[in-house]
N, C-alpha and C positions, 0 to 999 in steps of 0.2 A: 467326610475322610474315612478312606477304607480303614477297616480294622487291621490292625500289627498283630501276626503271631507273636504267642509268650512263649511257647517250647513247641519242639517239634521233635518225633522220634516214634513209637512201634505202640500198637496194641497188642500186647500178647493175650492168646489164651491156648493153652497146651502148645501143639507145636505149630501155631498158626501165628502170623506176625504180619498187622496189618498196618502200614507208613500213615499217619494222622499227625495233622497239625493242632493246636491247642491256640484258643482264643479266649479271652477273658469276655464274660459274657455281661460284666457290667459297662456303664459309660465311662469313659476317658474322665479323669478330673478334671482338664481342659475345658471339658462340657459342661461343668459348674460353675456357680458364682464362690469364686474366695476372696475373700477381704485380707488385707494385708495390715501390718503396725506400723504407723509412721509418727515420726517426731512432731508435735504440733506445731510447735515456731515455725520448723521450716520445710516441714513435711517430707522430710526423707526418711526411705523406710528401715525400718530398726533391723539391726543386724546382728548376730548371735554370736559371740565369741567364745573360745575354748578358755577358760582361766584358771589359775592357779590361785589359792587363798594366800598364799606366800608370796609368789612369783610372778602372778600377775598374768597375761596371756601367756599361750605356751602353742608352740609350733607341735604339726600332727607328730612330728616324726619322735616327740619327745614324751608321747601318749603310751601308756600300757593298761593292760586288761587286768585286771584284779578280782578277786573273791573275797567280801569280808564275811570272816568267821566268827569275828566276835568285835564290837563297837570298838573301831578306830584300829582293828587290825586284818592286814589283809595277806593273803597268798596271791602271788602274780600268775597267771597263764597266759601265756607266749603266744602270740598268733601260729607258731608254726605247729604248737601241741594241739590247737584247735582244728589244724587243718588236718591231721594225722588222724583225727576221732569222727571226722564227719564221713558219712556214706558215701561209697564209689558213686561218680558219677557216670550213671549210665542213661541211655534215652530209651527207657522202656515203661510202658504203664502193664505191669505185670498182674494178669487177674488171678487172685486167690482163689476166687469159690464165685459160682451164680447163685444167687438167695432171690426171694419172692420178693419183687417190686414193692416198697411200703412197710417192710420191715424194720426199717433203721427208724428207731424213734428220733424224732425232729430234734431235739435237745443236742445230736451228736453234729451238726451240719453248722460248718462254719461260718456259713456266708458266702463263701468264697466259692465262685462256680465258674463254669468253663465251657465251650462248644468244641466238640472234637468233629473235624472233618478230615476227607481223606485227603492225603498228600500224592496229589498225581493221579494219572490215569490207572496206573497199576493197582493202586489200593481201592478204586470206587468196587469194584465187585465182590472182594471179600468184607468190605466196609459193609455194603449193602445187605448181604448175608447175614453178618453178628447183626444189623440191626434189626433186621426182618424177625430173627431166629427168638431175639429177646423180647420183642414187642409181641410175638405170637405167643410166647410161654409166659409173658409176665414177670419175668426176671430182669433183674439187675445183677451187674459184676460189682464184687467187693475186691479194691484192686489196691496195689501197692507202686509208686512213684516218687522218685528222688527231682525234686523242684526248688530251685534256689537254694541249693546245698543243704536241703531237709528232706530228710524220710518221710513221708506222707502217706495217709490212707484216704482213698476217695472212693465213691459209689458212681458206676457209670450207669446211664439210665437212657432208654429211648425217650425221646420228646419228638413228636411228628417223623419227620425223616431222619433225623438226625440223633447225635449219641451227645448228651450232657454227661460233663464229670463234676461233683462237686465234692470236696474237701471236706473230711469228716474229722472231728477230735478224736484224740485217744481218750481212751478210760482214765487215765491217770490225768489229764486234763481237766476233767468235769467233776464238781462236787458231788457226792454222794447223794441219794435222794433221801436215805435215812434221815438227815441232818434236818428236812423239812416236814418229812412226814409225820416226826415227832411232837411237832408244832401244830400238826392238824389233827381234828379230832372229828371221828365220824360219826355225824347225830343223826338221827334219826327224823325223816321228813314225814309229814302227813301225805296221805294218798291223794287226796284232791288237790294240793300244790305240786305234788309230783306228775300228776296227770297232767296240769295246765302248764307245766316247762316242760314235757314232753311234746305236748299238741304246740305249742309256741315255737320250738324246735324245729318240728315238722312245719311246719309253716314259713318258717324264715330258712329252711333249707332249698339249696340250689343245687344241680345235677354239674353243670358248666360253670362254673364262678366265672365272671368277667374281671380281670384285674385292671383293665384300661379305666375304668370308671374311679378309681383311686387316684389322687392326685397329690402331688408333695406342695401344699398351700405356700410353705415359708420358702421353697425355692424358688418358686412362680411370683411371690410377693416381692422376693430382695431383687429379682430381675427386674421387676415392674420400676421398685425404688431406686435402683441403680441407674436406669436407663432416665428415668426423671430426673434426678441429678445431671446426669448429662447434659440433658435437653436444658437445665436450670427451669424447671417447672417446680410448681410449689408443691409442697407435701403435706399430705392432709390426713386425718385418720377417721376411718368410719367409728359410729359411735359404739360404745359397747351395748349387748343386748340386755335392758335392764330384768325383763323375765327370765328367770332362771326356774324351768322344771324341777322339783324335788320329790324325793324318794317318797311313798305311801310306804304301808306293809304289804309283806311278801306277795298275800294272796290277790291284793287288788290290783297289784303291779303288776303281776301274771295275767288276768284277767282285762285290766286295759290294753296292755302289750300285744293280744291276740286280736282285742277288737280293732286294735291300731295296723294290726298286720292285713285286716282285710280291707282295712280303708283304702280308695283310690291313691294315685300316687299324686301328690301336693298338697294332699288335705291335713289341715293342721292338727296334732294330737289334741287329745283332752288335757286341760290345766290340772296339774297335781299339786296335792300340799304336805305339809310335812309330816312325820309322823306324829301323830298324837293331837293334832292340831284340828282336824276334823272334827271331832265331837268337843272341841273348846270352843269352834268357830260356833256351831249353833246355839250350845248356853250363851255365849256373849250377845246372840241376836235376841234371845227369850229373855234377858236382863234388859236389853236394850226396849223391848215393846213393852214390857210389864210396869 
């Protein structure tokens, strides 16, 4: 199924306006497995009705919006009042500034990503020019745009030959780091452990990560389960892995990890034992032989 655009307008920087179309970078909900709640006796789909505890089911035109400022006390906010304070509807992705690509901390990204493509032949040249200039300079564009009646901040970045747009969180929407930093102590680590940890990071580092190797096992297994149910097949479960590796002391774990990183693909990792049990196991063997 061809992708459907979610927004159409202009990417504006200074006096230049590039007609663009916005497409969601995520797969459609219809492409994933969705389960519905049913009434067991008759298998009818469960419906959700809006009800009032005093008058039962209510009609849509009888519903108003309110804000609870004290327990059980509300002020009514009319829909027309909300409409007046919404940002004006405009079809512009307005570049506020160009920044170094990668300078925005990952915690600001909301996970809402889009692809920007030129809208029509007239847009192809200025689009290509902007994409090339941003890619060559290692820059991204910090922008503002109105989407679905809300003003957003976003980051436009070159990816391959296209531009991508990622919605960012406002600073006020995020919890401050100070709240969590107070719970983390900066401890001294031994030079030997630090050296091994750095060595392990170097061995496990890749310059061009391939995300295709990571799959959503749950979605795949759910698809198989549904298909098997439809086909009337018997559903069986794989036996759980009885042997679960346990963590030993940090130094030995790092050494084993480095050794494992050097092993050929498919080789089994060395078996690990719980902290403090290695010495006890040796003592137990001595008692048995004595």
